[in-house]
C-alpha positions as CSV (number, residue, x, y, z in Angstrom):
1,M,114.7,85.9,92.5
2,R,114.0,82.5,94.2
3,I,112.3,82.8,97.6
4,G,111.3,80.0,100.0
5,L,108.3,80.4,102.2
6,V,107.3,78.4,105.3
7,P,103.7,79.7,105.8
8,L,101.8,80.1,109.1
9,D,99.5,77.3,107.8
10,N,98.0,76.3,104.5
11,R,95.0,78.6,104.4
12,P,94.6,80.5,101.1
13,A,95.6,83.8,102.7
14,C,98.9,82.2,103.8
15,V,99.7,80.2,100.6
16,R,97.7,81.4,97.5
17,T,98.2,85.1,98.2
18,P,102.1,85.0,98.3
19,R,102.0,82.8,95.2
20,M,100.0,85.5,93.4
21,L,102.4,88.2,94.6
22,A,105.3,86.2,93.3
23,R,103.6,85.8,89.9
24,V,103.1,89.5,89.5
25,A,106.7,90.2,90.5
26,G,108.1,87.5,88.2
27,A,109.8,85.8,91.1
28,Q,109.9,82.1,91.9
29,L,108.2,81.1,95.2
30,V,109.0,77.7,96.6
31,L,106.8,76.2,99.4
32,P,107.2,73.0,101.4
33,P,104.9,70.0,100.6
34,S,101.4,70.5,102.1
35,E,101.8,67.6,104.5
36,A,104.7,69.5,106.2
37,T,102.5,72.4,107.3
38,D,99.4,72.7,109.4
39,G,96.1,72.2,107.6
40,P,92.5,71.3,108.2
41,G,93.5,67.8,108.9
42,G,95.7,68.8,111.8
43,A,99.3,69.6,112.5
44,G,101.9,69.2,109.8
45,S,105.0,67.0,109.9
46,P,107.9,68.9,111.5
47,E,110.3,66.2,110.3
48,A,109.2,66.6,106.7
49,L,109.6,70.4,107.0
50,Q,113.1,70.0,108.4
51,V,114.1,67.9,105.5
52,W,112.6,70.4,103.0
53,L,114.4,73.3,104.6
54,R,117.8,71.6,104.5
55,D,117.3,70.3,100.9
56,T,116.1,73.7,99.6
57,A,118.0,76.4,101.4
58,A,121.1,76.3,99.1
59,S,119.0,77.2,96.0
60,L,117.3,80.2,97.6
61,D,118.0,83.9,97.5
62,G,115.7,84.5,100.5
63,L,113.7,82.5,103.0
64,V,110.6,83.6,104.9
65,V,109.5,81.4,107.8
66,A,106.7,81.3,110.3
67,M,108.6,80.4,113.5
68,E,105.7,78.3,115.0
69,Q,105.6,76.2,111.9
70,V,109.3,75.5,111.8
71,A,109.2,74.6,115.5
72,G,106.1,72.3,115.0
73,V,104.3,73.7,118.1
74,S,100.8,72.6,116.9
75,G,101.6,69.0,117.6
76,G,101.5,69.4,121.3
77,G,102.0,66.5,123.7
78,Q,104.6,65.8,126.4
79,G,107.9,67.4,125.8
80,A,106.5,69.7,123.1
81,A,108.5,72.8,124.2
82,V,111.8,70.9,124.3
83,A,111.2,69.4,120.9
84,A,110.1,72.7,119.4
85,M,113.2,74.5,120.6
86,G,115.4,71.8,119.1
87,R,113.9,72.2,115.7
88,L,114.9,75.8,115.5
89,G,118.5,74.7,115.1
90,V,117.8,74.3,111.4
91,L,117.7,78.1,111.1
92,R,121.2,78.5,112.6
93,D,122.4,75.8,110.3
94,I,121.0,77.6,107.3
95,R,122.7,80.8,108.4
96,R,126.0,79.1,108.8
97,D,126.0,77.0,105.7
98,H,124.3,79.5,103.3
99,P,125.2,83.0,104.4
100,H,123.9,84.4,101.1
101,V,120.3,83.6,102.0
102,Q,118.3,86.5,103.4
103,L,116.4,85.0,106.4
104,L,113.2,86.7,107.5
105,A,110.8,85.3,110.1
106,S,107.4,86.0,111.7
107,T,106.0,84.9,115.0
108,A,102.4,85.2,116.3
109,A,102.1,86.9,119.7
110,R,98.8,85.1,120.4
111,P,97.7,81.6,121.5
112,R,97.8,79.0,118.7
113,L,95.1,76.4,119.0
114,V,94.6,73.6,116.5
115,A,91.1,73.1,115.1
116,G,88.8,70.6,116.7
117,P,85.6,70.2,118.7
118,H,87.2,71.7,121.8
119,A,88.8,74.7,120.1
120,P,86.2,77.4,121.1
121,A,86.2,76.2,124.8
122,L,90.1,76.2,124.8
123,T,90.2,79.7,123.4
124,E,87.8,80.9,126.2
125,L,89.8,79.1,128.9
126,A,93.1,80.6,127.6
127,E,91.6,84.1,127.8
128,L,90.2,83.5,131.3
129,H,93.7,82.4,132.5
130,D,95.1,85.6,131.0
131,R,92.5,87.7,132.8
132,H,93.3,85.9,136.0
133,S,97.0,86.7,135.6
134,R,96.1,90.4,135.4
135,G,94.3,90.2,138.8
136,E,90.7,89.7,137.6
137,D,88.4,87.6,139.8
138,V,87.6,84.9,137.3
139,A,88.6,81.8,139.4
140,A,85.0,80.4,139.4
141,K,84.7,80.9,135.6
142,I,88.0,79.1,135.1
143,S,86.8,76.1,137.2
144,T,83.6,75.9,135.1
145,A,85.5,76.2,131.8
146,E,88.0,73.5,132.9
147,A,85.2,71.1,133.9
148,A,83.8,71.2,130.3
149,I,87.1,70.1,128.7
150,P,88.8,66.7,129.2
151,E,92.0,67.0,131.2
152,T,94.1,65.4,128.5
153,V,92.9,68.0,126.0
154,R,93.6,70.8,128.4
155,G,97.1,69.5,129.1
156,E,98.0,69.3,125.4
157,A,96.7,72.8,124.7
158,A,98.7,74.2,127.6
159,A,101.8,72.4,126.3
160,R,101.3,73.9,122.8
161,R,100.9,77.3,124.3
162,M,104.0,77.1,126.4
163,A,106.0,75.8,123.4
164,A,104.7,78.7,121.3
165,H,105.8,81.2,123.9
166,M,109.2,79.7,124.2
167,V,109.6,79.7,120.4
168,Q,108.7,83.4,120.4
169,L,111.4,84.1,123.0
170,A,113.9,82.0,121.0
171,A,113.0,84.0,117.9
172,L,114.2,87.1,119.7
173,D,117.5,85.4,120.5
174,L,117.9,84.4,116.9
175,V,117.6,88.0,115.9
176,A,120.1,89.0,118.6
177,D,122.8,86.5,117.5
178,G,122.4,87.4,113.8
179,T,120.7,84.3,112.6
180,L,117.6,86.2,111.5
181,D,117.9,89.4,109.4
182,L,114.4,90.5,110.5
183,L,111.7,89.2,112.9
184,V,108.1,90.5,112.7
185,V,106.0,89.8,115.8
186,G,102.4,89.6,114.5
187,A,100.1,90.8,117.2
188,G,96.9,89.6,115.4
189,T,93.6,90.6,117.0
190,G,93.4,91.9,120.5
191,T,91.9,89.0,122.5
192,S,93.0,89.0,126.1
193,G,95.4,86.2,125.2
194,A,96.9,88.3,122.4
195,D,97.1,91.3,124.7
196,L,99.1,89.4,127.3
197,Q,101.5,87.8,124.9
198,R,102.0,91.0,123.0
199,S,102.9,92.7,126.3
200,W,105.5,90.0,127.0
201,M,107.0,90.3,123.6
202,T,107.1,94.1,123.5
203,T,108.9,94.2,126.9
204,W,111.7,92.0,125.5
205,L,111.8,93.9,122.3
206,R,112.6,97.0,124.2
207,Q,115.1,95.4,126.6
208,L,117.1,93.5,124.0
209,L,117.7,96.7,122.0
210,L,117.1,95.0,118.7
211,G,116.2,98.2,116.8
212,Q,114.7,97.8,113.4
213,R,115.8,94.1,113.2
214,A,112.5,93.3,115.0
215,E,109.1,94.9,114.5
216,L,105.6,94.4,116.0
217,L,102.7,94.5,113.5
218,H,99.0,94.2,114.1
219,A,98.7,91.5,111.4
220,D,98.5,87.8,111.2
221,V,97.8,85.9,107.9
222,A,99.3,88.7,105.8
223,L,102.8,88.5,107.4
224,G,104.2,86.0,104.9
225,S,103.3,88.1,101.9
226,T,104.6,91.2,103.6
227,L,108.0,89.6,104.2
228,V,108.1,88.2,100.6
229,M,107.4,91.7,99.4
230,R,110.3,93.1,101.5
231,L,112.7,90.7,99.8
232,L,111.4,91.8,96.4
233,N,111.6,95.5,97.3
234,R,115.3,95.1,98.3
235,E,116.0,94.4,94.6
236,R,114.8,97.8,93.6
237,P,117.3,100.7,93.0
238,K,115.4,102.9,95.5
239,P,112.6,102.4,98.1
240,I,109.0,102.7,96.9
241,A,107.4,106.0,98.0
242,V,103.9,105.7,99.4
243,G,101.5,108.5,100.0
244,F,98.7,108.3,102.5
245,C,95.2,109.6,102.0
246,S,92.3,109.5,104.5
247,P,89.6,111.9,103.3
248,V,87.3,110.5,105.9
249,P,88.6,111.2,109.4
250,G,89.8,108.2,111.3
251,A,93.5,107.5,110.6
252,E,94.4,108.5,114.2
253,K,91.8,106.1,115.6
254,R,92.6,102.7,116.9
255,P,90.6,99.9,115.2
256,V,88.6,97.6,117.4
257,A,90.7,95.0,119.2
258,E,94.0,96.3,117.9
259,G,96.7,98.1,119.9
260,A,97.8,100.9,117.6
261,T,96.3,103.7,115.5
262,V,95.8,103.1,111.8
263,A,98.5,105.7,111.0
264,R,101.1,104.1,113.3
265,T,100.3,100.6,111.9
266,V,100.8,102.0,108.3
267,L,104.2,103.4,109.2
268,R,105.3,100.2,110.8
269,Q,104.2,98.2,107.8
270,L,106.1,100.5,105.5
271,R,109.3,99.9,107.5
272,V,108.8,96.2,107.3
273,L,108.1,96.4,103.5
274,G,111.3,98.5,103.0
275,A,109.1,101.3,101.6
276,E,108.9,104.9,102.6
277,S,106.2,107.4,103.5
278,A,106.2,110.4,101.2
279,A,104.1,113.6,100.7
280,S,105.0,114.1,97.0
281,D,106.5,112.2,94.1
282,V,104.8,109.0,95.3
283,D,104.7,105.7,93.5
284,F,101.2,105.1,94.8
285,V,98.8,106.3,97.4
286,L,97.2,104.2,100.1
287,A,93.6,105.4,100.5
288,L,91.9,104.6,103.7
289,H,88.2,103.9,104.5
290,P,88.7,104.2,108.2
291,P,87.1,102.5,111.2
292,P,84.4,104.4,113.2
293,P,85.5,106.2,116.3
294,P,85.9,103.7,119.2
295,D,83.4,105.5,121.4
296,R,80.5,104.7,119.1
297,P,79.4,101.8,117.0
298,P,79.2,102.0,113.2
299,A,76.3,104.2,112.0
300,T,73.0,102.4,111.9
301,S,71.5,104.7,109.2
302,D,72.7,105.0,105.6
303,E,73.6,108.7,106.1
304,D,77.2,108.4,107.4
305,P,78.2,105.4,105.2
306,E,76.9,107.2,102.1
307,R,78.7,110.4,102.9
308,A,81.9,108.6,103.6
309,A,81.6,106.6,100.4
310,A,81.0,109.7,98.3
311,T,83.9,111.6,99.9
312,L,86.3,108.7,99.3
313,A,85.0,108.2,95.7
314,D,85.6,111.9,95.0
315,E,89.2,111.6,96.2
316,L,89.9,108.4,94.2
317,T,88.4,110.0,91.1
318,R,90.7,113.0,91.6
319,L,93.8,110.9,92.0
320,H,93.0,108.7,89.0
321,A,92.6,111.9,86.9
322,L,96.1,112.7,87.9
323,N,97.3,109.2,87.0
324,V,98.3,108.4,90.6
325,P,97.9,104.7,91.4
326,V,95.7,104.1,94.4
327,A,95.5,101.0,96.7
328,L,92.4,101.1,98.9
329,A,92.2,99.7,102.4
330,D,88.6,99.4,103.6
331,I,88.8,98.8,107.3
332,A,85.5,100.5,108.3
333,S,84.1,97.1,109.3
334,Q,85.3,93.8,110.7
335,D,82.8,92.0,108.4
336,G,84.5,92.5,105.0
337,G,84.4,95.4,102.6
338,S,81.7,98.1,102.6
339,S,79.0,97.4,100.0
340,T,78.0,101.1,100.1
341,L,81.6,102.0,99.2
342,V,82.0,99.4,96.4
343,E,78.6,100.3,94.9
344,R,79.7,104.0,94.8
345,L,83.2,103.2,93.4
346,R,82.0,101.0,90.6
347,S,79.8,103.8,89.3
348,R,82.5,106.4,89.7
349,I,85.9,104.9,88.9
350,D,87.5,102.4,86.7
351,L,87.9,99.5,89.2
352,P,90.7,97.7,87.2
353,R,92.9,100.8,87.6
354,L,93.1,100.3,91.4
355,A,96.6,99.3,92.4
356,G,95.1,97.2,95.2
357,Y,92.0,96.6,97.3
358,A,91.8,94.9,100.7
359,A,89.2,94.6,103.4
360,G,88.5,92.0,106.1
361,Q,88.1,91.0,109.6
362,T,91.3,92.6,110.9
363,A,92.5,96.1,110.0
364,G,96.1,95.2,110.2
365,D,95.9,92.4,107.7
366,A,93.8,94.6,105.3
367,L,96.4,97.4,105.5
368,A,99.2,95.0,104.9
369,S,97.4,93.4,102.0
370,A,96.7,96.8,100.3
371,L,100.2,98.0,100.8
372,T,101.7,94.8,99.4
373,Q,99.5,94.9,96.3
374,G,100.4,98.6,95.8
375,C,104.1,97.9,96.0
376,V,104.1,95.0,93.5
377,R,101.6,96.7,91.1
378,V,103.7,99.8,90.6
379,A,106.7,97.6,89.9
380,A,104.8,95.5,87.3
381,S,106.5,96.4,84.0
382,T,105.2,93.8,81.6
383,D,101.8,92.9,80.2
384,D,101.9,89.6,81.9
385,A,102.7,91.2,85.3
386,R,100.0,93.8,84.9
387,A,97.5,91.0,84.0
388,A,98.5,89.0,87.0
389,A,98.1,92.1,89.2
390,Q,94.6,92.7,87.8
391,L,93.7,89.0,88.5
392,W,94.8,89.5,92.1
393,L,92.8,92.7,92.4
394,L,89.7,90.9,91.2
395,R,90.2,88.1,93.7
396,R,90.5,90.5,96.5
397,L,87.3,92.3,95.5
398,L,85.4,88.9,95.2
399,D,86.9,87.6,98.5
400,D,87.2,90.6,100.8
401,W,84.0,92.2,99.7
402,G,81.9,89.7,97.7
403,Y,82.4,86.7,100.0
404,Q,83.2,88.2,103.5
405,A,80.7,91.0,103.4
406,K,77.9,89.5,101.3
407,V,77.9,85.8,100.7
408,R,79.4,84.5,104.0
409,G,76.6,85.9,106.2
410,R,73.9,84.6,104.0
411,I,75.4,81.1,103.9
412,R,75.8,81.1,107.7
413,R,72.2,82.2,108.3
414,R,70.9,79.6,105.9
415,L,72.9,76.8,107.6
416,T,71.8,77.9,111.0
417,N,68.2,77.8,109.9
418,D,68.5,74.4,108.3
419,T,70.9,72.6,110.6
420,G,71.2,74.7,113.8
421,S,74.9,75.4,113.1
422,P,76.4,78.2,111.0
423,E,79.2,75.9,109.7
424,P,78.9,73.2,107.1
425,T,79.2,69.5,107.7
426,E,80.7,66.7,105.6
427,A,77.2,65.9,104.4
428,N,76.3,69.4,103.1
429,L,79.8,70.8,102.3
430,A,79.5,70.2,98.5
431,A,76.1,71.9,98.3
432,V,77.4,74.9,100.3
433,E,80.3,75.3,97.9
434,V,78.0,75.2,94.9
435,D,75.9,78.0,96.5
436,I,79.0,80.1,97.2
437,E,80.2,79.8,93.6
438,R,76.8,80.8,92.2
439,D,76.6,83.8,94.4
440,L,80.2,84.9,93.7
441,S,79.7,84.5,90.0
442,G,76.6,86.7,90.3
443,I,78.7,89.4,92.0
444,L,81.4,89.2,89.4
445,A,78.8,89.8,86.7
446,Q,78.1,93.2,88.4
447,L,81.7,94.5,88.3
448,P,82.2,96.8,85.3
449,R,85.3,96.1,83.2
450,F,85.7,92.7,84.9
451,T,82.5,91.0,83.8
452,G,82.8,89.3,80.5
453,R,86.6,89.2,80.8
454,Y,86.9,86.9,83.7
455,R,85.0,84.0,85.3
456,I,85.2,81.7,88.3
457,V,86.2,78.3,86.9
458,P,83.1,76.1,87.3
459,G,83.5,73.7,90.2
460,S,86.6,75.3,91.6
461,T,85.0,77.0,94.7
462,R,85.7,75.3,98.0
463,L,85.9,75.8,101.7
464,P,89.4,74.3,102.2
465,W,89.2,74.1,106.0
466,Q,85.5,73.0,105.9
467,R,84.4,76.2,107.6
468,T,83.1,79.5,106.4
469,D,86.0,81.6,107.6
470,E,87.8,81.4,104.3
471,C,86.9,80.3,100.8
472,D,89.0,79.5,97.7
473,F,88.3,79.5,94.0
474,E,90.0,79.7,90.6
475,L,89.7,82.7,88.3
476,E,90.4,82.6,84.6
477,R,90.6,85.2,81.8
478,L,88.2,84.6,78.9
479,D,90.1,86.6,76.3
480,L,93.0,84.1,76.2
481,P,93.4,80.6,74.8
482,P,92.2,78.0,77.3
483,A,95.7,76.8,78.1
484,E,96.8,80.4,79.1
485,R,93.7,81.6,81.1
486,R,94.7,81.0,84.7
């Protein structure tokens, strides 16, 4: 199967992850040139993306697009909304000229701000405006926030935000007229801005009677991979059956800053994936390490985490003894995977047997990642596919647990102590990347059944957006000839 993907931007979670998914599935994934999509250097080229879409569509079986990227809303400027709406015409052209192409799309129901020195202040200002629209008395705070941002910068940000919202509404129209086979509205995290835009979008979803052709998910960077997996699942003779296991209470709780319970989010994501919830005869089980109840913070002692980790490890041990594949979603914290849980698991279970692992800063993305890994892992029928799935699993352990929960905090504390800022600069970026690689390699050496078989390619670790939010690195197998290791 040949699938085209226009990602949300070119972060590793939006680009590398779907590539790894396609590798496991034995599918061909085609992406536009990097200069056509948003990156650390700024907005991509909408014109280059339009050319790529028109040149590539005929050769595809399916196409997954991030609507904001197709519309080019990150560029901003005068007339941004009109220009953005005009660019969406390419999707109608693809539907007309290539009706065989399955066309799936996502849109982000939250403000999209490009990176830059004013980004934090613009985010704060956008949230203040949303609070004001709901009747809160924040006029004085708005005036103060506006005074700290140049007027031209504020104007461009407002134009981008208006263009993004118009694109979201246009996306609903593209579902209604049959251009899009499916639209997923990604709610992301629940900042006040996301809350307001999510409210607008859910209102129209109800009134337009779009049914299951449009779905709202509390996810963001995982949406592209989720929709790629949906296309792959449609090639299966029957839907993947997924069991759900939460031995630690919490599935009916709502994660911090997200607008739905964990259980409801899982059911929505299964619908989008084209999979089914099942109580028996399952292809794999999604095991949950749930968030703490919203009325109290995470436990400050080791007692509760230890007990939860032991309970979950017992259940995974039982399922593995029954040869039931398990994908683990660790959403107990917004700061990456639980070290207490991973420490317990690596002494109790065979980690490479996991069908998937995901943790991270948003519960919705972690759940989507774990489910996607589970779907493609159970469909992996060749040695090459299973090896690619295990490489993906190791990457998730090293990234979601090793980097996000362990290394990132240490790096940020050291940078703050040394420079006064938790983020790297051009002057110290290379040294920071060396430190991260050393730490991650040390963590890999502590993972049974992975250590000695894999390594991080020396010199491959980088912070692609020159910030600590995400890191990237290359892994290779040591039991293969050098030309076949990655």
